[in-house]
C-alpha positions as CSV (number, residue, x, y, z in Angstrom):
1,P,57.0,-53.1,-23.5
2,K,56.8,-49.6,-25.0
3,P,56.2,-47.0,-22.3
4,S,52.8,-45.3,-22.4
5,I,54.2,-42.1,-21.0
6,F,55.7,-39.2,-22.9
7,L,56.8,-35.6,-22.0
8,T,57.1,-32.8,-24.5
9,I,58.2,-29.3,-23.2
10,S,57.2,-26.4,-25.4
11,K,58.6,-23.7,-23.0
12,P,61.3,-22.9,-22.1
13,T,63.7,-24.0,-24.7
14,D,67.0,-25.5,-23.5
15,E,69.9,-23.0,-23.0
16,E,67.4,-20.1,-23.2
17,V,68.6,-16.7,-21.9
18,V,65.7,-14.6,-20.4
19,Q,65.5,-11.1,-19.0
20,K,62.5,-11.8,-16.7
21,K,62.6,-13.6,-13.4
22,I,59.2,-15.2,-13.9
23,I,59.1,-17.8,-16.7
24,T,56.5,-20.1,-18.0
25,I,56.9,-23.9,-18.0
26,S,54.5,-25.6,-20.4
27,G,54.2,-28.8,-22.3
28,K,52.2,-31.9,-22.8
29,T,52.2,-35.4,-21.3
30,T,50.1,-38.4,-20.7
31,N,46.9,-37.1,-19.1
32,I,47.0,-39.6,-16.2
33,A,50.5,-38.5,-15.3
34,T,51.6,-36.1,-12.5
35,V,54.1,-33.5,-13.5
36,I,56.8,-32.3,-11.1
37,V,58.7,-29.1,-11.8
38,L,61.9,-28.9,-9.7
39,T,64.2,-25.9,-9.4
40,E,67.0,-25.2,-7.0
41,N,64.6,-23.6,-4.5
42,A,61.1,-24.7,-5.5
43,E,59.0,-27.7,-6.4
44,Q,55.6,-27.6,-8.1
45,I,53.3,-30.6,-8.6
46,L,50.9,-30.2,-11.6
47,T,48.0,-32.2,-12.9
48,P,47.7,-32.0,-16.6
49,A,44.4,-31.2,-18.4
50,V,42.4,-34.0,-20.1
51,S,44.3,-33.1,-23.3
52,G,47.6,-33.7,-21.4
53,D,48.5,-30.0,-21.6
54,F,50.1,-28.3,-18.5
55,S,51.5,-24.9,-17.8
56,T,52.8,-23.1,-14.7
57,T,55.1,-20.1,-13.9
58,I,58.2,-20.3,-11.8
59,T,60.6,-17.7,-10.5
60,I,64.2,-18.2,-11.4
61,E,67.4,-17.0,-9.8
62,N,70.2,-14.8,-11.3
63,G,72.5,-16.6,-13.6
64,Q,72.0,-20.3,-14.7
65,N,69.0,-22.2,-13.5
66,I,68.5,-26.0,-14.0
67,I,64.8,-26.9,-14.2
68,E,63.9,-30.6,-14.0
69,I,60.5,-31.5,-15.4
70,T,59.3,-35.1,-14.6
71,A,56.1,-36.9,-15.5
72,I,55.1,-39.9,-13.5
73,T,52.1,-42.2,-14.2
74,P,50.2,-44.0,-11.4
75,N,52.0,-47.2,-12.3
76,R,55.3,-45.4,-11.7
77,E,56.5,-45.0,-15.3
78,T,58.7,-41.9,-15.4
79,V,60.1,-39.6,-18.0
80,K,62.3,-36.6,-17.2
81,T,63.5,-33.6,-19.2
82,I,66.1,-31.0,-18.0
83,R,66.1,-27.4,-19.2
84,T,68.9,-24.9,-18.5
85,V,67.6,-21.3,-18.4
86,T,69.9,-18.3,-17.7
87,F,68.6,-15.0,-16.3
88,S,70.6,-12.1,-17.5
89,T,69.9,-8.4,-18.0
90,E,72.8,-8.0,-20.4
91,E,72.0,-7.2,-24.0
92,F,73.3,-9.8,-26.5
């Protein structure tokens, strides 16, 4: 059977280099799903809006940060996306 769950991440893009420690994680998923945002030192659990949209902010560490975003439906269907974001104050 085709899974009824999806996960689209609009921010951040993968391999993004940022100059701010606080970044926005946003996207869209099945509106009945629970979204878990996991970093090396934090975990956030989000409930998407009726439209399926979700957004939160997280604080990242210096250097490379791996952010795992997972959506889980009540019947345990799961989809996961990983984004790598690097904090740097250097000009490129």
